[in-house]
N, C-alpha and C positions, 0 to 999 in steps of 0.2 A: 458230583451231581449237584451239590449245594451251590456251587458257583454258577451253574446254569440258571438257577432260580432267580438270582439277583438281577439277571439281565431283564427279567420281566418288568422290573421297576423302571427301567430306562425308557420303556415304550410309553410310559405315562407322561414323559417330558413333553412330547409333541403336543399332547392335549392341553397340558398346563400352559405351555408357551402361547398357543393360539388363544386360549381362553383369557390369559392375562393381557395379551398385547394386540392380537389380531381379530378378536371376536367382533369388534365394531370398528369400521374403517376410520371414522373421524367424527368429532362432535361438531355439528353445524350450529351456526349462530342463529338462533330462532327467537322470534318475538311473539309467537302465538300465546294468547292468554291462557288457554287450557294447558299448554305445556308449562307455562310459568307456575301454575297451581300445582301440577303434578311434580314438578321439580322441587318445589318448596316442601311438599309432603315427603319426597324421597330424602331430601337433606335432613329433615327432622327425624326420619327413621334411622338414618345413619348416625346422627348425633346422639340419639338416646339409646342406641342398641346395647351398649355396655353400661351406661351410667344410670338409666332408669327404665327398667323393664316394662313398667305399667304404661309409661308414655310411649315407649316403642310399640307396644301392642296397640295402643290407641291410633298412632299414625299408620301402622301397618294395616289396620282395618280401614282407615280413611283411604289409603291407597287402593284397597280392594273395591271400595265403593265408587272410585272415580269412573266417569264415563269416558273410557279411552277411545271410543269411536269418534270423538270430536277432534282427536289429534290427526294432523296430516301424516302422510306415510313416514317421512324422515323423523318427525317428532315422535311418532308412535314407536319406531324402532329404538330411538334414543332413550326414551323413558323405560321401556321394558328391559333394555340392556343394562341401564344403570341400576335398576332395582334387582334384577336377577344376578348380575355379576357380583353385587355386594353380598347377596345371599350365598353365592358359590364360594366367595373368599372366606365366608364365615361358616361354611359347611352346613348350610340350611338348604339341602338339595330338594327335599320334598316340597318345601314352601315355594321354591323357585319353579318347580315342575307345575304346580297349580297355576301360578301366574302365567307361565308360558303356554299352558294348555288353553287358558282363556284368551290369550293373545292370538293364538293360531285360529281360534274360532272367529275372532273379530276380523283377522286378515282374510280368512276365507270369504266372509260376508262382503268384504270390500274388494275382493278379487285382487288383492295386493300380492303378486307373485314373489317379489323381492323380499317382502316382510315374512311371507310364509317360509321361504327357503332359510332365511336368517333364524327364525324361531325354531324350526325343526333341527337345524344344526346346533343351536344352543341347548335344545332339549336333550340331544344325544349326549352332550357333556355331562349333564346332571344324572341321567340314567347310568352312564358309565361309572361315575363316582359312587353310585349306589350299588354297583356290581350287577346291574340288570342288563346282561349282555344282549339278550334277544331284543329288548326294547331299544337298546342303543343301536342295534343293526337296523331296525325298522326306521328309526328317525334318520339315520344316515342315508338310507336308500331314498327316502322321500326328499331329503335335502339335495342329494346328488341329482335327482331327476329335475328338480326345479332349477338348480344352477346350470344344468345342461341345457334346459330350455332357454335360460337367459344368456347362454354362451359365455359364462364367467369361468374361464379356465383356472384362474387363481383359486377361487373357492372350491372348484371341483377337485383341485389338488389337495386342499385341506381335508375335504371329505374322504378322499382316497387314503390319506395318511391315517385317518381314524379307522378306516376299514382294515388297514394293515394291523393296527393295534388289536382290534377285535379278533381278526384271524389268528393272530399270535396267541391271544388268550385262549382261544378254542383249540389250540394245538395245530392249526392249519398253517404250518410254517411256509409252505410253498406259496400260498396265497399272500401271506404277509410280505414275503420278498417281492412278489410280483406287484403288489399294490405300492410298495415303496418306490420302485423304479417308475411306475406309472405316474405317481405323484410328482416325481422329479421332472418328467417330461412335460406334464401339464404346467408346472411352474416355470419351466424354461420357455415354453410357448407363450405364457402370459407375460414373461419378462419381469416377474415379481421375485426379486432376490430375497426379500425378507421371508417369504413363505417357502422359497426354495431351500433356505437354510434349515427349516424344520424337516424337510424331506431328507436332507443330508444327515441330520441328527438321527432321524429314525432309521435310516439305512446303516449308519454307524452302529446303532444299537443291535440291529439284525446281525451284522458281521461279528460283533462282539459276542453275541449269543452262540454263533457258529464257531467260536474260538479262532476266528480269523483276525488276529490282533492288528496286523498290518493294514488290512482293509478297513477295520474299524477306526484306527487312528487317522487314516487318510480322510474319511468322511467326517469325523469329528473336527478335524482341522479346517476342512472346507466350510463346515457349519460355523465354526468360530469366526472365520474371515468374513462371511456374509452377515453374521449377527453384528459383528463390530462395525462393518461398513454401513449397515442400516440403523445403527444406534440402539439395538435391542440388548440391553444389559442383562436381562433375565436369561434370554437364549444363550448369550455369550457365556454366562456363568455355568449354565447346564453343559454346554459343549466343552468348556474348560474342565469341569469336574469329570466328565466322561473320559476326556483325554488322560486325566490323572488316573482314572480307574484302569485304563489300558496299561499305563506304566506300572501300576501295582500288579496287574496280572502277569506282566513280563518281568517281575521281580526288581523293578526299579523303584523300590519302596519310598525312598526319601524324596525323589522327584514327584512321585505321585502324591505323597502326603502334603507336600508344599502346595501343589495345585488344589487339593481338596480344601485346605484351610482358606485359601483365597476365595474359592467359590462359597464355602460355608459362611464366611463373614458377610457376604452379600445376602445370602438367603436369610440369615438371622436378622440383619438390619431391615430388610424389606418385609419380613414376616411370612416367608414361604416355609411353613412348618413341615409339610410333607417332604419337600426337597431337602430341607435341612436334615430331617431324619434319615433320608436315603444316603445323604453325604456322610453322616455319622457311620452308617453301615459300611461305606467304602473304607473309612478309616479303620473299622474293625477288621476288614479283610487285610489291610496293610499290616496292622500290628499282629495279626495271626501269623502272617508270613515272617515277621520279625520275632515271633514267639514271645511277645510281651503281652501276657494274658491279662494282667491287671489293667493295662491300658485298654484292652479289648472290652473288658467288663465295664469300664468307666464310660467309653463312648457308646456302648450298647444301651446303657441306662439313659444317656442323654438323648439317644434316638427314641426311646420309649416316651420320654417327656414331650418330644415334638409331636409324636403320633397321637398322644392323648389330646392335644389341642384340636386335632381334626377328627379324632375317633377313627383313625385309619387302621382297619382290621388287618389288612395285608401286611402293613408295616409291623404291627404287633407280632404277627405270625412269624415274620422273618427274624424279629428280635429274639423270640423264643428258640428258633432254630439256631441262631448264633450262640445263645447261652448253652444250649445242649452241646454244641461243638467245643466251646471254650472249656466247660466243666469236664468234659470227657478228656480233653487234652491235658487238663490240670490233674487228672487222676481222681476226680470227684464224680463218679458215675451216678450216685443217688441224686445229686443236684441236677445232673445232666438229664436223668430220666424224668424228673418233675417238669423241667422246661420243655423237653421233647414232647411229652404227653399233652401239655397245655397247647403247644403249637399245633399238634396234630388235630386237636379238638377244633381249633379255629379254622384250620385248612379244610377239614371235613364239612363243617357247617357252611362255609362260603364257597366250597368246591374249587379251592385253589389247587389245581392239579399238580403244578410244578412243585409247589411247597409241600404238597402231600407226598409226592415222590421223594423229595429230599428228606423229609421228616421220617418217613418209614425206613429209609436207608440208615439214618442216624440212630433210630431206635434199635434197628437190627444190630448195630455196632455196640450200643449201650448194653443191651440185654446179653450180648455175647460177653461183654466185659464183666457183667454180673453173674455169669455162669448160669443163665436161664435159657437153655437152647430152644425150648419149645416156643417161647415168646420171640426169641431172636429169629427163629425160622418163620414164624408167622409174619413178622414185619418184613422179612426178606421177600416172602411171597407177595405181600401187598405192594412192596416196591416194584417187583417185576410186573404185576398187573397194571399198575398206574403207568409205568414206563411203556408197556406194550400198547396201552390204550392211546398214548400220545403218538405212537407210530413215528418216533423221532429218528431220522437218519441224517446225521450231520453232513456226511459226505455227499449224499444225494442233494441235500439242500444247498451245499456249497456249489455243486455243479449247476443247480438251477439259478443260484444267485449270479454265477459267472455268465450263464446264458443271457439273463436279463441285462446284466451289466454290459455285455458285448453288444446286445441289441440297442441299448440306450446310447452307448458310445458311437455305434454306427449311425444311429439317427442324428446324434449330435454332430457327427462329422459331416453328414449330408447338409444339415441345417447350416453348419458353419461355412461350408463351401458355397451354399446358396447366398448366404449373407455376404461372404467375401466378394462373390461375383456382383451382387447388387451394389456393394460398396465401391467396387472398382468402376462400375458404370456411373455411379453417382460422382465419384472422384473425377472420372474422365469428363463427364458433362460439366462438372464444376471447373475443371482446368480449362476446358474449351471456353466456357463462359467467362472465366477470369482473364484468359488471353484476349477475348473480344473486348472485355471491359478495359483491360490495360491498353489495347490498341486505340480504343476510342478516347481514353483519358490522355494518352500521349499525343494523339492527333489534336485534341482540344487544346492541350498545353502548347503544342507547336503553333496552332492558329492564334492563340492568345499572345504568345511571345512575338509572333509576326506582327499582329495588330499593334501591340505595345511598341515594338521597334519602329514600325511605320509612323505611329502617333508621335513618338519622341523625335524621330527624324524630321517630320513636318514641323513639330513644335520648335526644335532646335534651329531649323532653317528660318522659320519666321523670327525666332529670337535673334539669330545672327543678322538677318536683314535689319531688324529693329536696332540692334547694337551698331551695325555699320552706319545706319542712317543717323543715329544719335552721335556716333563718333565723327561723322562728317559734319554734323551740325556744330558739335563742340569745336572741331578744327576751324570751321568758318568763324565761329564766335571768337575763338582764341586769336585767329589772324586779325580780326577786326579790333579786338582789344589790344593786341600787340601794336597794331598800326596806330591806334589812338594813343597808346602809351608812348610810342616813339614820337608821335607828334607833340605830345605834352612835354617830353624831355627836350625836344628841339625848340619849342617855343619858350620854355623856361630858360634854356641856354641863350637863346636870342635876346630875350628880355633882359637877362643878366648882362649880356654884352652891351645892350643899349644903355642900361644903367651905368655900366662901366665907362662907356664912351661919354655919357653926359657928365659923369664925375670928372673925367679927364679934361673936358672943355671947361667945366666950372673951375677946375684947378688952375687953369691959365689966367683967370681973372682974380685970383686970390693972392694977396700980398703977404698975408700973415703966415709965417712959417709953421706955427703950431697947427693952424687950420689945414695947411697943406699936408702935414703929416697925418692928420685925421682922415683926410680924403684919400691919401695913399693907402692907409690901413683898410679903409672900406673897400677900395678897389681890389686890394689883395684878397680880402675875404670873398668878394664877389667873384673874382677869378677862380678861387678855390671851389666855390659851389658850382660855377659854370662848367669847370672841367669835369666835375663828378657827373653832372647831367649829360655832358657831351659823351663821356665814356659809356654811360648807360644807353645813350642814343645809338651809339655805334655797336653795342652788344646785340647779337642776333636773338638770344633767348630772352632778353629784357628782364632778366631776373637778378643776375649778379655780374659785376664788372671785375676785371683783374686789377686789383688795387695797386699793384707794383707799377703798372703802366701809368696810372694816374699820378703817382708820386714823381715819376721821372719827367712827366710833362709839367707838373706844378712848379717844381723848384726853379728851373730856368726862367719861368715867367715871373716868379717873385723877384729874382735878381734883377730882371729887366725893369720891373715895376718900381723898385726902390733905388734904381739908378746906380747899383753897385757894379764895380768893374769885375766882370767874370774871370779876368786874368788874375785878379788878386784873391778872389774867393774860390777856394778849392772845395768842391762838393764830393764827399766820400759816402757812397751809398752801398749798404749790404741788405738788400731787400729780397725776400723770398717771394715766389709767385703765389700770392694768396688772393682768394676772392672774398669780398665782404659784401654783405647785404646793404641795401640803401640805408637802413636804419643805423648801421655802423659806419658806413662810408662817409656820410655828411659830418657827424661830429669828429670822426678821426681826421678827415681832410681839413676841417677848420682848425683842429689842434695843431696839425703840422704847419698849416699856414701861419697860425699865430706865433708858434715857437720860432719858426725860421724867420718870420718877419722881424721879431724882436732881436734875433741874432744879427740880421742884416742892418737893423737900425742902430743898435747900441754896442754890438760886440767889437766892431772894427772901425773906430772913429778915424777921421782924417785919411781914409783910404788905406788903412793898414792891411797888410796881408793876413789871411786867416783861413781856418779850416772849419767846415761844418760837416758833422758826421750824422748820418741817419741810418737806423737799422730797424728792420721789421721782420720778426721771426715768429714761428709757431712751434709750440711744444705741447703735444696732446691737444687738449681743448683750450689751452691758454695761448694768447697772442701777446707779444711784447713789442712795444714801440719805444725805441731809444733815439733821442736827438741831443746832440752836444755841439758846443763850439769852444774854441780855445781863445776866445776874445778876452777883453779887459775885465769882464765880470763886474762885481760890485766893489765899491771902495770899502776900505776897512771900517768896520763898525756899522755898515749898512746891511739891511735885510730886505729881501724882495717882498716880504709880507708887509713891510712898513711903507713900501712904495705905493703912492696913490695912482695905481695903474689899472686901466680898464683891461689891458691885455692879460695880466695875471688872473684877474677875476674871471675873464672869459675862459682861460685855460682850465681853471679849477671847475667851472660850470660844465664845460664840455666833457671833462674827465668823469664827472658825476653822472652825466647823461649816458656815458658808456658803461657805468658801473665799474670803473677802472680804479686801480690803485696808482696814485701819482706820487713819484719821488723826485725831488728837485735837489740838485747838488750845485753849489755856487763856488766850489774850489776850482781854480784854473779855468775860469770861464763858467759857463752855465751847462748843466746836463740834466736832461729829463728822461725819466723811465716810467712808462705807462703800461700797466698789465691789466688785461681783462679777459673774460671768457665769453665766447659768443657761439651760439648754436649754429649760426650761419657761416661758420668758418669752414673753408675747404682749401686744403693745400694741393696745388696743382702738381 
């Protein structure tokens, strides 16, 4: 029977959670001057509450003197909530009731329905903590009616949870179960998961009281999930602690103890004295199961210290009941009797029916142990009377709980089906709309692509026309330039021929042999340049001429110019088909002319037979010109560098113009090797 009593503590959880977290929906950012004054007074009260009682009393009186009618509705509720919630957390319930009663009067005068509902709900909390059950019920009824008028299902659910607690305290367990399920349905309809978690927690407490551990654990775990999801650390700790209690009741002591210590740390850190004390009681239950009685006494004393902070009479009563059980199990019935009688006194004074039932049963066992049958029988009779007055039938209540649970699940199923149908319609509409959007987007993209394609086609066509026109213009210009260049080469060649003819005529009237040789040299050079321009004139692209053809035409003309016998002079040519640019052709042609002319003039005196060798080869980017004769060469002791000859000077100058390396060998005649690199080289 003692186990059943502890479940009554669990029903307080819902009230505490709401009061700590959900009593006021949110703090609004307000700038009203009256609110600022009231807020300053409240802050001063809170600050001096523990440090300076005189100043606290001063500011508390100042708050009572404030004209709260000047505050707008939201400011009004905020100020009253802050002041009374501070008093609740510090167990000053009567002081809070006085403030709330005044606030209700002001709200009635202002016809502020929302504030009225809010204050009646808050007033029920304070009456409940004072143990005034009838006043609590009255305030809850008023609050429910007002929230029903406002159609606030979430708040109606909270009021219904509190009705469940009151019904449980009065022994009306069937109503307690009914209200728990009604609260869940209201919270589901409101879609408020945070407050639905409180309903699950309360329902878990009900199932735990009915010894339905599986159902209790199910609802505690549901509450834990929702508390965690909504960020309610206090609610999560309560649900976690209750889950640990279920494990203790099912003899999973170590698992339960671990959970209780986790929850206990949170309660102690946050200053929740009542919850910490109740958690110590859960630990006492666990160590009783482990038969570690010293640990039971230790944690029971810690529970008393927490209850002293809040002057929680029901907690003290339970602590004395625990002591009676522990001392009896330890074989110390005298100590057990003392604690039992003290607990029974508190239970009788405050009409704690369940505790009174448990204590009478424990005293019956204690007196029996002390061999006092009369007193033992007396407490047994008292136990039966209290038990009968509670009219407690756990099997019938479990049946009722199952009935409400099935009804709730059926309603949930219908609601879920309706939501799924609505969701399917929404999804169907969304898919249709999405398909339409996709079709429009694709059509727009196709049109854009078509326009872009047409635009670029037109643009490319115009560009092609422009390029073709420019190409034709360039071709026409190129033809004109080629024609002009051809004409230039032709005229240069003709002019050089005229000069050559004039030199030939002039040479007929010259008797000086040296002067004739000079004129012949000039004619050879002119012929060399004339042939280059002629070859360029004949070339169709007017860019580069085949230089091998030029050499083959130049050498016979030079033999003719210097009057050499072609039968006595053997020309040996090893010439690769190479193209040279005009910049390379002129100096190279003059070099060949100058070297071959020197061989024709000096290498074969008196018509001697001889050979002239000429080679033109290309290796990579390098071109090599080799010219040699097997003539008389120089006399012993002579050097071509010492000769006062314009020809050698010209050869050296032309080689420099090409950027070539010039090597002259005078053994067995003369030989010249000229190497240079030219970017304009192309081997055919």
